[in-house]
N, C-alpha and C positions, 0 to 999 in steps of 0.2 A: 753732722755725725763725723766721727772722728776717723782717723787714718786706720788705725787697725779694724774698725765698723767696716770703713767703707773699700777695704781690702774684698769683702765676698759679694759687691758691684760691680757691674759693669755695663758700660756703655753698648746700644743696638749695635753699632755701626760696623760690627768685626773689627773693631779697634779695642783692647788690649784695657779696662780702667788702670792697668798698673804702669802705663806713662806717665797717667797724670799723674798719681797717688805719689811716683816719685818724681815727678815735675814742681809737685808743691812741697816735697825735701826739700829739693836743690833750691828753692826760691826761700825755703827756711833754714837752709845753711848760708844762704848767700847775708840772708837778712842778721843773721846771729854773727857770724865772721865781721860784718863792718860794726853790728855793735861791739864785738868783743874788740875792735883795734882800736875804735874808742875810747872805751873803761881804758884799754894799756897806755894810750897815749893822754886820758886824764890824769890817769895815777900817776904818769909821768911827768904832766904838765906840773904837778904838786911838787915834784922832787927839785926839778930840773927844768926853770925856768928858758933854757937855749934849746931844750930836744928840737932836733928836726927832722924831716924826714924828706931825704932828697933836698928841692927849694923850699919844700916847706915847712912853715915854723908850726910847730904844733905844742906851741908853749899856754894858751888856754884852752878850756873846754869849747869855746867856739870854732877855735882852728880843728881842735880832734874833731867835732862832730864834721865842720866842713871836709877833711880829709875821710871820712868815713863815708862821705854821701859820694863823694867823686867815686872811692874806692867802690863802693859798691856799683854804682852806674857802669864803672871801667869792665866791673865782672860781667855786665850783663852783657855788655858789646861784645866782650870778648865771646861768650857763651855761645853769641849767635855767628858768630867768625865774621864779625864786624871791625876790623883791627886797623883798615888801612884809612887811619885818620889824617886831615889836618887839626891838629890840637889845639893852634892859635885859633883858627874857625869854630873851632869845639867851645874854647872858651867864650871867645866873643859872640855866642850864638847865646850861650846860657848867661850872658851877662847882656844882654837883646833882652831875656825873655823876662828878666830881675828889673831892669833899669831903662830900656829904652834906649841906649845911648846910641848904638851904633848905624842908625839908619833905616835897617830893613824892617819892614813889617811882614812877616811869615805869617798868611793866612794858613786857614787849614787844607784848602784845594792845594796850593802852594807846596806847603809843607810835603801832602801827599803826593804830588807829583815829583817831587826832588828825592823822597824817598823810593819810590818804585824807579825810577830811572836809574838810581845808583844801585839799590838792589839787584835790578835785570843785571847790572855788568858784572857785579862783584860775583850773582848767584852764577850766572855763563863760565866766568872763568874759574869760579872754583869745581863748577858741575865736570869740567872737560879734565881738569886737574884730578879729580875725586875718580873717574871712569879708568882710566891710566892704574893708578895706587889699587883702587879695587881690582882691577881685571891682573895685575901683576899677584896680587894676594892670593885669588882665586885659583890662578896658574902655580904658583909655588904651592898653595895647600893639596893641590890634586896628585901632585908628583910625591907626596908625603908618605911615610910607611902608614899602612892600615886605613888609610882614605880611599873611600867609596863613593859610586854619584849615582843619584838616582837620576831618571829621565827627563827631570825638569831643569837639573842642573845642581839641584841642592848636592853639597860637598857633606859627608860624615863620619865621623867617627868613633868609635865605642872603646870608652874607656874601662864603663863596667858594666855586667850585663845584667839584666834584671831577669824577673822570672814571672811566670802568668800569664795573664791575658793582653794583648794590647788593646790601648783607649781606641774609640773610635770616636767618628765626629760628634755625635751629640753628648759625649761623656763628657764628663769636668774632670781633671787630673790638679793634682795635688805637690807642687814644684818649686824648685829654687831656681831663679832664672840669672846667670849672669852674659852682661852684650859689650863685646868690646869691639873697638874700631881696627881696622889694619894695621896701626900703628900700636896697638895694642893698649890702648887708651880705653878703660873702664868706662863705658858709660852709662852703665847701672849695674845693679846686682842685689837683690833681694835678700841676700842675708846679711844685709844690712838693717832691715827689717824683722831679723832675727826668723819669726815665723815662717813657713814655707807659704805659697799664698796658692789659692785654689784659679785654676783658669779653665772655662769651655774652651773646648777643642775649635768648634767653631768660630770662636771669637778669638784665635789669637793670631798674630802678626802673620802676613806672607810667609812662608818657609817654614813658622813653624808649625801651620796647621800639617805639613804633610809631616815632619820630625816631630812631633809627638804622637803620632798613628804606629811609629816605627819602634818607638819605646815598651818598657815593659816595669812594675813596681821594682823601686832600687835601682834602674839602671841609670849611670851615667852619659849623657852623649855628648860629643860636642859635634856643632853644624857650622859651616860654611857658606854663609850664605850670598851670593851674586844680588849686587843691586837692586837687578831687575825682580828678583823673589822677598827684596828687603821694602824698602819705603821709597824706591826710586827716584824719578828726578825730584819731586816735590813733595817733599814730606812734611807730614803736617802733625808730628812732634817737634818740639821746644828743641834745639840744642842738636837737633839729629841732622849732618850733614847733608847733601844732595848726594846721590847717584855713590853710595859709601857701601862696600859688602860691610858683612858683618860676620860676627862671630859670636853663635851663642853656645854656651856651655847650662844645661837643663839635667837635674836630679830630681828623679821621679820617686817619688814616695808614694802616690796611690791612685784610685779610679773610681771616681765615686759617680 
């Protein structure tokens, strides 16, 4: 099943397949970015034998491939916000995996224990920071002109009003969706896929379920979602930080 076909299908646990599709697109983008860099450096290595990036000598194809592999892995760590690293230890660990020259034996159980303990510390610090940032974001948005609030705490603003009936919980809507974090970083944008997506209202993310039923075809709304109504403390979506407020910009085209 290709990406276009898979847009019409959804998993059953009330989470859109949309995130899964876009995650795959992210992976594709990362891989192609690494390949593109490798190609650029490969071409450069043919013309300039002494070309380098930072302290890395990229004068051969092997050099370029090695850099591209490291770049790709670095992107994956950064995407998961695992940026507090000891790079000397990271390189030593990679060498251990290849050459067994550091004296360490990392068993699967030991690896799992180290990762769990480190992630717990990182996520706790990130979670507390995100709670404050999210609260500040929601407070600021709530005071903006035209922003209204539902009983659940969902903030919303009409950019353009639509016409006709509102969708109900059993309907499927045709929309474009843009998701931003409080700092304005675009997390996902379905316009990257060109065609609008079909979303069962009942299978949308928390916050979106309520918001979609407020809209009509032709409408464009922005929703400012407190973290409690979004993905919460333990988001099950790769790349989504814990306890982050979100901005959904939704353009509704049709109801099915």
